C-alpha positions in Angstrom: 24.0 -19.5 31.6 20.8 -18.0 32.7 19.6 -18.9 36.2 16.0 -18.9 37.1 14.7 -16.6 39.9 14.3 -19.5 42.2 18.0 -20.1 42.1 18.7 -16.7 43.8 16.4 -17.3 46.7 18.0 -18.3 50.1 17.2 -21.7 51.4 15.9 -23.0 48.2 16.8 -26.7 48.1 19.8 -27.5 45.8 20.6 -23.8 45.4 20.9 -23.1 49.2 24.1 -21.2 50.0 23.2 -20.1 53.6 25.0 -23.1 55.1 28.4 -21.8 54.1 30.7 -21.3 57.1 32.6 -18.0 57.1 35.2 -17.9 59.9 38.0 -15.4 60.8 41.1 -16.8 62.4 44.6 -15.6 63.1 47.7 -17.3 61.9 48.0 -19.3 65.1 44.6 -20.8 64.3 42.5 -19.1 67.0 39.0 -18.2 65.9 38.3 -14.4 65.9 35.0 -14.4 64.0 32.1 -17.0 63.6 29.0 -16.5 61.4 25.5 -17.9 61.7 26.3 -20.0 58.6 29.2 -21.6 60.5 26.9 -22.2 63.5 24.3 -23.9 61.3 27.0 -26.0 59.4 29.1 -27.2 62.4 26.6 -26.8 65.3 28.9 -24.7 67.6 27.3 -21.5 68.9 29.3 -18.3 68.4 29.9 -17.9 72.1 31.5 -21.3 72.3 33.5 -20.9 69.1 35.2 -17.5 69.6 38.7 -17.9 71.1 39.0 -21.6 70.5 41.5 -23.2 68.1 40.2 -23.8 64.7 41.4 -27.4 64.7 39.0 -28.2 67.6 36.0 -26.7 65.8 36.9 -28.5 62.6 37.8 -31.8 64.3 38.7 -34.6 61.9 35.9 -37.1 61.1 38.2 -40.0 62.0 40.7 -38.9 64.6 42.5 -42.3 64.8 43.5 -42.2 61.2 47.0 -41.2 60.3 47.1 -37.6 59.0 46.9 -37.6 55.2 47.1 -33.9 54.5 48.4 -30.5 55.8 47.5 -29.5 59.3 45.3 -26.4 60.0 48.5 -24.6 61.0 50.1 -25.3 57.6 46.9 -24.3 55.8 46.7 -21.0 57.7 50.4 -20.3 57.2 50.3 -20.5 53.4 51.1 -17.1 51.9 48.7 -17.4 49.0 46.0 -19.2 50.9 44.8 -22.8 50.4 41.9 -24.7 49.0 40.9 -28.4 49.2 38.6 -31.0 50.6 38.4 -32.3 54.1 36.2 -34.5 56.3 35.3 -33.2 59.7 32.6 -33.8 62.4 30.1 -31.3 63.7 29.2 -30.7 67.3 27.0 -33.8 67.3 29.7 -36.1 65.9 28.1 -36.2 62.4 30.5 -36.4 59.5 30.7 -33.5 57.1 32.6 -33.5 53.7 33.7 -30.0 53.2 35.2 -27.9 50.5 37.5 -25.4 52.3 39.2 -22.2 51.2 41.7 -20.3 53.3 42.2 -16.7 52.1 44.7 -14.3 53.5 43.3 -10.9 54.4 45.8 -8.2 53.2 44.0 -5.1 54.5 43.0 -4.0 57.9 44.9 -3.5 61.2 45.8 -7.2 61.4 47.5 -8.4 58.2 47.8 -11.9 59.6 44.1 -12.5 59.7 42.8 -15.4 57.6 39.3 -15.8 56.1 38.1 -19.5 56.1 35.2 -20.5 53.8 33.7 -24.0 54.3 30.8 -25.5 52.3 29.3 -28.9 52.5 30.0 -30.6 49.1 26.6 -32.3 49.0 24.9 -28.9 48.9 27.0 -26.7 46.7 27.0 -26.8 42.9 30.2 -24.8 42.9 32.6 -27.5 43.7 35.4 -28.2 41.1 33.6 -31.3 39.8 30.3 -29.5 39.9 31.6 -26.5 38.0 33.2 -28.8 35.3 29.9 -30.8 34.9 27.7 -27.7 34.7 30.1 -26.0 32.3 30.0 -29.0 30.1 26.3 -29.2 30.2 26.0 -25.5 29.4 28.4 -25.3 26.5 29.9 -28.5 25.2 27.2 -31.2 25.7 25.5 -32.4 22.5 22.4 -33.0 24.6 19.8 -30.3 24.9 19.0 -29.9 28.5 16.2 -27.9 30.1 14.5 -27.5 33.5 10.8 -26.7 33.8 8.8 -25.9 36.8 5.7 -27.9 37.9 3.6 -25.7 35.4 5.9 -26.8 32.6 7.4 -23.4 32.1 11.1 -23.1 31.2 13.4 -22.0 34.1 16.8 -23.2 32.7 18.1 -24.0 29.2 21.5 -25.0 28.0 23.3 -23.8 24.8 22.7 -27.1 22.8 18.9 -26.9 23.3 19.0 -23.3 22.1 20.8 -24.3 18.9 18.7 -27.4 18.4 15.3 -25.8 18.6 16.1 -22.5 17.0 14.4 -20.5 19.8 16.5 -18.1 21.8 17.0 -18.7 25.6 15.3 -15.4 26.4 12.3 -16.5 24.4 11.9 -19.8 26.3 12.4 -18.8 30.0 9.0 -18.4 31.7 7.1 -19.8 28.7 5.7 -23.2 27.9 6.8 -25.5 25.0 3.8 -24.9 22.8 4.3 -21.1 23.0 7.9 -21.4 21.8 8.0 -24.4 19.4 4.5 -25.1 18.0 6.0 -27.3 15.3 6.8 -30.1 17.7 4.4 -32.8 19.0 3.6 -30.5 22.0 0.5 -32.3 23.3 2.2 -35.7 23.5 5.4 -34.3 25.0 3.6 -32.4 27.7 1.5 -35.4 28.5 4.7 -37.4 29.0 6.1 -34.7 31.3 3.0 -34.6 33.4 3.2 -38.3 33.8 6.7 -38.1 35.0 5.8 -35.3 37.4 2.9 -37.3 38.7 4.5 -40.7 39.1 8.2 -39.8 39.6 9.1 -42.6 37.1 11.7 -41.4 34.6 10.9 -41.7 30.9 13.8 -42.8 28.8 14.2 -42.7 25.0 10.8 -41.1 24.2 10.8 -40.4 20.5 8.7 -37.9 18.6 8.8 -36.0 15.3 8.6 -32.3 14.7 9.7 -29.3 12.7 12.0 -27.0 14.6 12.2 -23.3 14.0 15.9 -23.8 12.9 14.8 -26.1 10.0 11.1 -25.7 9.3 11.2 -27.5 5.8 12.4 -30.9 7.2 10.9 -33.1 9.8 13.3 -34.0 12.6 13.2 -36.9 15.0 14.1 -36.4 18.7 14.9 -38.8 21.5 14.1 -37.4 24.9 14.5 -38.5 28.5 12.5 -36.9 31.4 13.0 -37.1 35.2 11.5 -35.3 38.1 13.4 -32.8 40.3 12.9 -32.8 44.1 14.4 -31.1 47.1 15.6 -32.9 50.3 12.2 -32.9 51.7 10.7 -34.5 48.6 9.0 -31.4 47.4 8.6 -31.5 43.6 10.6 -28.7 42.0 9.8 -29.5 38.3 11.0 -31.7 35.5 14.2 -31.9 33.7 14.6 -33.3 30.2 17.6 -34.2 28.0 17.0 -34.3 24.2 19.1 -35.5 21.3 18.4 -35.0 17.6 18.3 -38.5 16.2 17.0 -37.7 12.7 19.8 -39.5 10.9 19.5 -42.7 12.9 15.7 -42.5 12.8 15.8 -42.2 9.0 18.3 -45.1 8.8 15.9 -47.2 10.9 13.0 -46.2 8.8 14.9 -47.0 5.6 15.9 -50.4 7.0 12.2 -51.1 8.0 11.1 -50.0 4.6 13.6 -52.3 2.9 12.5 -55.2 5.1 8.9 -54.5 4.2 9.8 -54.3 0.6 11.5 -57.6 0.8 8.4 -59.1 2.3 5.9 -57.5 -0.1 7.7 -57.2 -3.4 8.0 -60.4 -5.6 5.4 -62.5 -3.8 3.9 -63.6 -7.1 5.0 -64.5 -10.6 2.8 -61.9 -12.1 4.3 -58.9 -13.9 1.3 -56.6 -13.1 1.0 -57.6 -9.4 4.8 -57.2 -8.8 4.7 -53.7 -10.3 1.8 -52.8 -8.1 3.6 -54.2 -5.1 6.5 -51.7 -5.8 4.1 -48.8 -5.9 2.3 -49.9 -2.8 5.4 -50.4 -0.6 6.7 -46.9 -1.5 3.5 -45.0 -0.5 3.2 -43.2 1.9 6.5 -43.7 3.7 8.7 -42.7 0.9 6.6 -40.9 -1.6 3.1 -39.5 -2.0 2.5 -40.7 -5.6 4.3 -43.5 -7.5 3.9 -44.7 -11.1 5.5 -47.8 -12.7 5.8 -47.9 -16.5 7.0 -51.1 -18.3 8.1 -51.9 -21.8 5.6 -54.0 -23.7 8.2 -56.9 -23.7 7.6 -57.2 -19.9 3.9 -57.8 -20.4 4.2 -60.2 -23.3 7.1 -62.1 -21.9 9.5 -61.3 -24.8 13.2 -60.8 -24.3 14.0 -57.1 -23.9 17.0 -55.6 -25.7 20.1 -55.1 -23.5 21.3 -51.7 -22.5 19.4 -48.4 -22.2 16.2 -48.1 -24.2 16.2 -46.7 -27.6 13.9 -43.6 -28.0 11.8 -45.5 -30.6 11.0 -48.2 -28.1 9.4 -45.7 -25.7 6.2 -45.7 -27.9 5.6 -49.2 -26.4 5.7 -48.3 -22.8 2.6 -49.1 -20.7 1.4 -48.0 -17.3 1.7 -51.1 -15.1 1.0 -49.7 -11.7 0.3 -46.5 -9.7 -0.4 -45.6 -6.1 -1.2 -42.4 -4.2 -1.9 -41.2 -0.6 -5.0 -39.6 -2.1 -8.0 -41.9 -2.5 -8.7 -42.8 -6.1 -5.3 -41.7 -7.4 -6.4 -38.4 -8.8 -2.8 -37.7 -10.0 -3.0 -40.5 -12.5 -3.5 -39.3 -16.1 -3.0 -42.8 -17.6 -5.1 -45.8 -16.7 -3.3 -49.1 -15.9 -2.7 -51.1 -19.0 -2.7 -48.1 -21.3 0.2 -46.8 -23.3 2.0 -43.8 -21.9 3.3 -40.8 -23.9 6.2 -38.6 -22.7 8.1 -35.8 -24.5 11.8 -36.5 -25.2 12.8 -34.1 -22.4 10.7 -35.8 -19.7 12.6 -37.3 -16.7 11.2 -40.7 -17.4 12.5 -40.7 -21.0 15.9 -39.4 -19.8 16.1 -42.1 -17.2 15.4 -44.9 -19.7 17.5 -43.6 -22.5 20.5 -42.6 -20.4 20.2 -45.5 -18.0 20.6 -43.3 -14.8 18.3 -42.3 -12.0 17.0 -38.7 -11.9 16.6 -36.7 -8.7 14.8 -33.3 -8.8 14.7 -32.1 -5.1 12.9 -28.9 -6.0 10.5 -29.5 -8.9 10.0 -26.2 -10.8 7.1 -26.8 -13.1 7.1 -23.2 -14.3 10.6 -23.4 -15.9 11.3 -27.1 -16.6 11.7 -27.9 -20.3 9.7 -31.0 -20.2 6.8 -29.2 -18.5 6.6 -26.8 -21.5 6.6 -29.9 -23.8 3.9 -31.6 -21.8 1.6 -28.8 -20.5 -1.3 -31.1 -19.7 0.7 -33.3 -17.3 2.6 -30.4 -15.9 -0.6 -28.5 -15.2 -2.1 -31.5 -13.4 1.0 -31.8 -11.2 1.1 -28.1 -10.5 -2.6 -28.1 -9.5 -1.9 -31.0 -7.1 1.1 -29.2 -5.5 4.0 -31.6 -6.4 7.3 -30.2 -5.3 9.9 -33.0 -5.5 10.5 -35.9 -8.0 12.6 -39.0 -8.5 12.8 -41.4 -11.5 14.6 -44.7 -11.2 15.0 -47.1 -14.2 14.0 -50.8 -13.7 17.0 -52.8 -14.7 17.7 -56.5 -14.4 20.4 -58.7 -15.8 21.7 -56.0 -18.1 18.3 -55.1 -19.6 16.0 -52.2 -19.0 12.5 -53.1 -18.2 10.8 -49.7 -17.5 10.9 -46.9 -15.0 9.4 -46.0 -11.7 8.6 -42.3 -10.7 8.3 -41.1 -7.2 6.7 -37.7 -6.3 5.9 -35.7 -3.2 3.3 -33.0 -2.6 2.9 -33.1 1.2 5.1 -30.8 3.3 7.6 -33.5 4.3 10.5 -31.8 2.6 12.2 -32.5 -0.8 13.7 -35.9 -1.7 17.3 -36.3 -0.5 20.1 -38.4 -1.9 19.4 -41.0 0.8 15.8 -41.2 -0.4 17.1 -41.9 -3.9 19.2 -44.7 -2.6 16.2 -46.2 -0.9 14.1 -45.9 -4.1 16.8 -47.6 -6.1 16.8 -50.5 -3.5 13.1 -50.8 -4.0 13.3 -50.7 -7.8 16.2 -53.2 -7.9 14.2 -55.7 -5.9 11.1 -55.2 -8.0 13.1 -55.3 -11.3 14.5 -58.8 -10.5 11.0 -60.0 -9.5 9.5 -58.5 -12.6 12.1 -60.1 -14.8 11.5 -63.4 -13.1 7.8 -62.9 -13.7 8.5 -62.1 -17.3 10.6 -65.2 -17.7 7.9 -67.2 -16.0 5.3 -65.7 -18.3 7.3 -66.9 -21.3 7.8 -70.3 -19.8 4.2 -70.5 -18.7 3.1 -69.7 -22.3 5.3 -72.5 -23.6 4.1 -74.9 -21.0 0.5 -74.1 -21.8 1.2 -74.6 -25.5 2.8 -77.9 -24.6 -0.3 -78.9 -22.5 -2.7 -78.0 -25.3 -0.7 -80.1 -27.7 -0.5 -83.1 -25.4 -4.1 -83.4 -24.1 -7.2 -83.7 -26.2 -8.9 -80.4 -26.8 -12.1 -82.1 -28.0 -13.2 -85.6 -27.7 -13.6 -87.3 -31.1 -17.0 -88.2 -32.6 -17.9 -91.8 -32.1 -21.0 -93.9 -31.5 -19.9 -96.2 -28.8 -20.0 -94.0 -25.7 -21.0 -90.6 -24.5 -17.9 -89.1 -22.8 -16.9 -86.1 -20.7 -13.7 -85.3 -18.9 -12.0 -83.0 -16.4 -8.3 -82.3 -16.0 -6.7 -80.4 -13.1 -3.0 -80.0 -12.7 -1.6 -79.9 -9.1 1.0 -77.4 -10.3 -1.3 -74.4 -10.9 1.7 -72.2 -11.9 2.8 -74.2 -14.9 -0.6 -75.6 -15.7 1.0 -79.0 -16.8 1.0 -82.3 -15.1 1.8 -85.9 -15.9 -1.8 -87.3 -15.9 -3.6 -87.9 -19.2 -6.7 -89.4 -20.7 -7.9 -90.3 -24.2 -10.8 -91.5 -26.2 -9.7 -93.3 -29.4 -12.2 -94.6 -32.0 -11.3 -98.1 -33.1 -12.5 -100.3 -36.0 -15.8 -101.9 -35.8 -17.4 -98.9 -34.1 -15.5 -99.7 -30.9 -13.7 -97.2 -28.7 -10.6 -97.2 -26.5 -10.8 -95.4 -23.2 -7.4 -94.6 -21.7 -6.3 -92.9 -18.4 -2.7 -92.7 -17.3 -0.5 -91.1 -14.6 3.2 -90.3 -15.0 5.4 -89.9 -12.0 6.1 -86.3 -11.1 4.7 -82.9 -12.2 5.6 -80.1 -14.5 7.1 -80.0 -18.0 9.2 -83.1 -17.6 6.3 -85.3 -16.6 4.1 -83.7 -19.3 6.7 -84.5 -22.0 6.8 -88.1 -20.9 3.0 -88.2 -20.8 2.9 -86.8 -24.4 5.2 -89.7 -25.5 3.0 -92.2 -23.8 -0.2 -90.8 -25.2 1.3 -90.8 -28.8 2.4 -94.4 -28.3 -1.0 -95.4 -27.1 -2.7 -93.9 -30.1 -0.2 -95.7 -32.4 -0.8 -99.0 -30.7 -4.5 -98.5 -30.7 -4.4 -98.1 -34.5 -2.9 -101.6 -34.7 -6.0 -102.9 -33.0 -4.0 -104.7 -30.3 -5.6 -106.1 -27.3 -5.4 -104.1 -24.0 -2.8 -106.4 -22.4 -0.6 -106.1 -25.6 -0.9 -102.4 -25.6 0.3 -102.2 -21.9 3.2 -104.6 -22.7 4.4 -102.4 -25.5 4.1 -99.3 -23.3 6.1 -101.0 -20.6 8.9 -101.6 -23.1 8.8 -98.0 -24.2 9.0 -96.6 -20.7 12.0 -98.8 -20.0 13.7 -97.3 -23.1 12.8 -93.8 -22.1 14.3 -94.4 -18.6 17.4 -95.9 -20.1 17.9 -93.1 -22.6 17.1 -90.2 -20.1 20.5 -90.2 -18.2 19.2 -87.3 -16.2 18.5 -86.4 -12.6 14.9 -85.5 -13.3 13.7 -88.4 -11.1 12.2 -91.8 -11.7 10.5 -92.4 -15.1 7.4 -94.4 -14.4 3.7 -94.4 -15.1 0.5 -96.2 -14.5 -2.2 -96.8 -17.1 -5.7 -98.2 -17.6 -6.7 -99.3 -21.1 -10.2 -100.3 -21.9 -11.9 -101.2 -25.2 -15.7 -101.1 -25.5 -17.7 -102.8 -28.3 -21.2 -101.3 -28.8 -22.1 -104.2 -31.0 -21.4 -106.9 -28.5 -22.0 -104.5 -25.5 -18.9 -105.8 -23.7 -15.7 -104.1 -22.4 -12.2 -105.5 -22.2 -9.9 -103.8 -19.6 -6.3 -104.1 -18.4 -4.4 -102.0 -16.0 -0.7 -101.3 -15.1 -0.6 -100.3 -11.5 -3.6 -98.0 -12.0 -6.7 -97.6 -9.8 -9.5 -99.8 -10.9 -12.5 -97.9 -12.4 -15.9 -97.5 -10.9 -18.9 -98.9 -12.8 -22.4 -97.5 -12.2 -25.3 -99.5 -13.5 -28.2 -97.8 -15.2 -30.2 -98.4 -12.1 -27.6 -96.6 -9.9 -25.6 -99.5 -8.3 -22.0 -98.6 -8.0 -19.0 -101.0 -7.8 -15.3 -101.0 -8.2 -14.4 -103.4 -11.0 -12.1 -106.3 -9.9 -9.4 -106.4 -12.6 -6.1 -108.2 -12.7 -3.4 -105.9 -11.2 -0.5 -105.4 -13.5 2.7 -103.7 -12.4 3.3 -100.0 -13.2 4.9 -99.2 -16.5 8.7 -99.2 -16.4 9.3 -102.2 -14.1 9.5 -104.6 -17.0 9.5 -108.4 -17.1 6.0 -109.0 -15.8 3.0 -109.9 -17.9 -0.3 -108.0 -18.1 -3.8 -109.5 -18.1 -7.1 -108.3 -19.3 -10.7 -109.0 -18.2 -13.8 -108.9 -20.3 -17.2 -108.1 -18.9 -20.6 -107.3 -20.4 -22.0 -103.8 -20.0 -25.7 -102.9 -20.2 -26.6 -99.9 -22.3 -26.5 -96.7 -20.2 -23.8 -98.0 -17.8 -21.4 -95.4 -16.5 -17.7 -96.0 -16.4 -15.6 -93.7 -14.3 -11.8 -93.8 -15.1 -9.6 -91.5 -13.0 -6.2 -91.0 -11.5 -5.0 -91.0 -7.9 -5.3 -87.2 -7.5 -9.0 -87.5 -7.5 -9.1 -89.7 -4.5 -6.2 -88.3 -2.4 -6.6 -85.2 -0.3 -4.0 -83.7 2.1 -4.9 -86.5 4.5 -4.1 -89.1 1.8 -7.3 -91.0 2.7 -7.9 -93.4 -0.2 -11.1 -94.9 1.2 -12.5 -91.5 1.9 -11.8 -90.5 -1.7 -13.6 -93.6 -3.0 -16.6 -92.7 -0.8 -16.6 -89.2 -2.2 -16.5 -90.4 -5.7 -19.3 -92.9 -5.1 -21.5 -90.2 -3.7 -20.8 -87.9 -6.7 -21.8 -90.7 -9.1 -25.1 -91.5 -7.3 -27.2 -90.2 -10.2 -25.8 -92.0 -13.3 -28.5 -90.6 -15.6 -27.6 -87.0 -15.0 -25.8 -85.1 -17.8 -22.1 -86.1 -17.8 -20.9 -82.5 -17.6 -23.0 -82.0 -14.5 -21.6 -85.2 -13.0 -18.0 -84.0 -13.8 -18.6 -80.7 -11.9 -20.1 -82.6 -9.0 -17.0 -84.8 -8.7 -14.5 -82.0 -9.0 -16.5 -79.9 -6.4 -16.0 -82.6 -3.8 -12.2 -82.3 -3.9 -10.8 -81.1 -0.6 -9.0 -77.8 -0.6 -8.6 -75.2 -3.3 -6.0 -77.2 -5.3 -5.5 -81.0 -5.6 -2.4 -82.4 -4.0 -1.8 -84.4 -7.2 -2.8 -84.1 -10.8 -6.4 -85.1 -11.5 -7.7 -86.7 -14.6 -11.3 -87.9 -14.8 -13.0 -89.6 -17.8 -16.7 -90.5 -17.7 -18.1 -92.8 -20.4 -21.8 -93.8 -20.6 -22.1 -96.8 -22.9 -24.4 -97.1 -25.9 -25.6 -100.2 -27.8 -25.6 -100.2 -31.6 -29.2 -100.8 -32.8 -29.7 -104.0 -34.8 -31.1 -102.0 -37.7 -27.6 -100.4 -38.1 -25.9 -103.8 -38.4 -26.0 -106.4 -41.3 -24.0 -109.7 -41.4 -23.6 -112.4 -44.0 -21.9 -115.7 -44.1 -19.8 -116.1 -47.3 -19.7 -119.6 -49.0 -16.3 -120.8 -50.1 -17.2 -120.4 -53.7 -16.0 -117.7 -56.2 -19.6 -117.0 -57.2 -20.1 -115.6 -53.6 -18.3 -112.5 -54.5 -21.1 -111.3 -56.8 -23.7 -112.2 -54.2 -21.8 -110.2 -51.6 -21.8 -107.2 -53.8 -25.5 -107.4 -54.4 -26.3 -107.9 -50.7 -24.2 -104.9 -49.8 -25.9 -102.8 -52.5 -29.3 -103.8 -51.2 -28.4 -102.9 -47.6 -27.1 -99.5 -48.7 -30.5 -98.9 -50.4 -32.3 -99.7 -47.2 -30.0 -97.3 -45.3 -30.5 -94.5 -47.8 -26.9 -94.5 -48.9 -27.0 -95.0 -52.7 -24.1 -92.6 -53.2 -21.8 -95.2 -51.5 -22.9 -98.1 -53.7 -20.1 -98.0 -56.2 -17.2 -97.7 -53.7 -18.8 -100.2 -51.3 -19.1 -102.8 -54.1 -15.5 -102.3 -54.9 -14.4 -102.7 -51.3 -16.6 -105.7 -50.7 -15.4 -107.4 -53.9 -11.8 -106.9 -53.0 -12.1 -108.1 -49.4 -14.2 -111.1 -50.1 -12.2 -112.2 -53.1 -9.0 -111.9 -51.1 -10.4 -114.0 -48.3 -11.6 -116.7 -50.7 -8.2 -116.9 -52.5 -5.8 -116.6 -49.6 -7.6 -117.3 -46.2 -9.1 -120.3 -44.5 -11.9 -121.1 -42.1 -15.4 -119.5 -42.1 -15.7 -116.2 -44.0 -18.2 -113.5 -43.0 -19.1 -110.1 -44.2 -20.4 -107.4 -41.8 -21.6 -103.9 -42.5 -22.1 -101.3 -39.7 -23.7 -98.0 -40.1 -22.3 -95.8 -37.4 -20.4 -92.5 -37.7 -19.1 -94.0 -40.9 -20.0 -97.0 -43.0 -17.9 -99.9 -41.9 -17.3 -102.9 -44.1 -15.6 -105.9 -42.4 -14.6 -109.4 -43.8 -13.6 -112.0 -41.3 -11.7 -115.2 -41.9 -9.7 -117.8 -39.9 -6.2 -116.8 -41.2 -3.7 -114.8 -39.2 -1.9 -113.2 -42.3 -2.8 -109.8 -43.6 -2.6 -108.2 -47.1 -0.1 -105.6 -48.0 -0.7 -102.5 -50.1 1.6 -102.1 -53.1 1.6 -100.5 -56.6 1.0 -103.1 -59.3 3.2 -103.2 -62.3 1.8 -102.8 -65.8 2.4 -106.4 -66.6 0.6 -107.7 -63.4 -2.9 -109.0 -63.9 -3.9 -108.1 -60.4 -2.7 -106.2 -57.3 -4.8 -103.0 -57.7 -7.6 -103.9 -55.4 -6.1 -102.7 -52.1 -4.8 -99.6 -53.8 -8.3 -98.7 -54.8 -9.6 -99.5 -51.3 -7.0 -97.1 -49.9 -8.1 -94.6 -52.5 -11.8 -94.6 -51.5 -11.8 -95.6 -47.8 -11.1 -93.1 -45.1 -9.4 -95.8 -43.1 -8.7 -99.5 -43.5 -6.8 -102.1 -41.6 -6.6 -105.5 -39.9 -7.9 -106.6 -36.6 -6.8 -109.9 -35.1 -9.0 -112.2 -32.9 -8.2 -115.4 -31.1 -9.9 -117.2 -34.1 -8.5 -115.3 -37.0 -8.7 -111.7 -38.3 -10.9 -108.9 -39.6 -10.0 -106.9 -42.7 -12.0 -103.6 -42.5 -12.5 -100.4 -44.3 -14.5 -97.2 -43.4 -16.3 -94.9 -45.8 -17.6 -91.5 -44.7 -21.4 -91.3 -45.0 -21.4 -88.0 -46.8 -18.8 -89.1 -49.4 -19.6 -88.3 -53.1 -18.7 -90.6 -56.0 -15.3 -89.8 -57.4 -14.1 -90.1 -61.0 -11.6 -92.9 -61.7 -8.8 -92.6 -64.2 -9.2 -94.4 -67.5 -6.6 -97.0 -66.7 -8.0 -97.7 -63.3 -11.6 -97.8 -64.5 -10.6 -100.3 -67.3 -8.8 -102.5 -64.9 -11.6 -102.4 -62.4 -14.2 -103.2 -65.2 -12.2 -106.3 -66.3 -11.9 -107.5 -62.7 -15.6 -107.0 -62.0 -16.6 -108.9 -65.2 -14.8 -111.9 -63.8 -15.6 -112.4 -60.1 -13.0 -115.1 -59.8 -10.2 -112.9 -61.2 -7.3 -112.1 -58.8 -8.2 -108.7 -57.3 -5.2 -108.3 -55.1 -1.7 -109.5 -54.4 -1.3 -110.3 -50.7 2.4 -110.0 -50.9 2.9 -113.6 -49.7 
């Protein structure tokens, strides 16, 4: 122990030894000598003390108490002397707790003389307890302890602080902290000590970082407590501090904080690239100065990686997915993000991926490493930037290797340690699971988008009944698939079906149900059923789907609106199954919600559907939609209707522009439910594109019908269709004359195609079949199917239409000799049977 000069000065506060009583007494206890220290301690002047019994001068503090120790006579009679504690009272009656020693004096004329030393315990540091405490602080304490004067110069240092800081005690005494250990946070430490000196308030657990002289390569963490030293009068003597090296616990706390941060920041999205970047971002700057993440191509494409370590051949398909640096602009990066990376076989990244283990290189020797010689460009770049330590950790999830992350240091924070590798592996493990989840999501997302593209119309079909536009927004932006759908289906007679539906739920399950419903609607539309019949068949189908599902995917149900618009009659027939009614905007701008019979949602079963028919002026705008267009987070249906009415205020604007206006009014960045919007502006078929004839109930009317059709084709400039049209008209009219009843009519419509329709009052339909060689007829419908692009039957309350469509740009086709001969025989005899109805 080295004491400061102040500790050797008399009367100096805690180190004052001048109040020690030194007394000479004989064995009988009579005082023979009395010093000034004894006079100051006990208050008895020397003249009054000499010759008096020692027991009177050291009177017990509590004379009424039973004696609990040896008397003064026994203490003085002990041959080897005596030491102990006793409580006495001074001349004024004040209590004093004394440490007393009685020493026999062996020399001199009076061998029975005794030397009595008495010191007040509150003032001496040399009591038994005090000596034990100071010895512990000096040699055995793990805490570094120092005392500094008011000028912050060292006056006392224990052994632990000498070892901890690396500076010798002799180098510290009389000097300030910055002169001895400049690698510490000197300014902040001295600022804290001055605050304690000024205020007297202790400072507990003050932490700071620094590089001690004993270990300049590594940064250490210290926890220090400061308190002010004062004497009895309150005079400030200096400051004392106790310091403990808490580097390990500090690093553990830092690692835990980094892991918590990694848990919060890594895996926040289902995007492979973003997750890889999150891994790089969270490791810089607290763990590493530069981080790169390389992924196999399978991670980017969503393909399934091969299990186990990576084969060397697969390393040609490794891409840079992310990188981060403490330097602005990432100057260390030689490979841009998204580009393929190339490493020599000896590179740490390659070894990590092929061997499946992490690589730790605490001291990176770029001058002698094998891979540095194989990759001089990268090694030269790293050398120029001062990199000195490296870790590489493979990204591994569910038994498959996904890529590798490299961590490097160039700042003087010391090399990577095994604990740093453990932390890096924790980061990479979290990121690998998230990247694999993102890869799986990418694959599922691609499948979901493929499903969506196959279920929803990519382009609206060409037709002449309406001008149409649409928008579709799924509420589930991740999967991109919902249960809402729409459709525009061309029907016979230049009519069109407009459909909007909404399946309960979201995601792939709802989309699959929607796909089944859409396919069913298209099949039912081809049968030319009325809207209420279409909904009844859909209701049956949804009930079957719900019965066959046997799953926990939720309720199978849907709503639907089915409308058929006829541009010849300019009327629209609509029916709905639990679906919102459409808005109709007149050409002048008036907007109203159509009042339609409300049918039950699909899937309830047992309840009928009704349709309504209303005339529509040319240029009317129909807005069909699903609930998601009206409902925001507030679920305000009336507010949604008001927003939609406002967006439709200009019915003559381009439909695409109106669609954008409607979608822009949606509250929030994403709809709360799937949104399907279908806008249809009605057209009217011009009279010059329509021709009708009444057919007399006479076989000769067949030839007249052929001639009328040929003349109309000449007026329309379609002579190339004359032969096929005459064939179709002959077959349809002849079939009606021979097998139907009621008034018979012929109608031709020039629209997107040439449409030939024959109406009658019968409810039966012909059937296509192959005629046998012995049959006289039965080839007519076969030839119609050969030349028409479509044909079919449409029923009305008063009978039916048999119709066929011919493409306007069709060229005459050669007939086989047999068919041509049969056709010639039938055309020579208009009354000959042209078809067998199958009845």
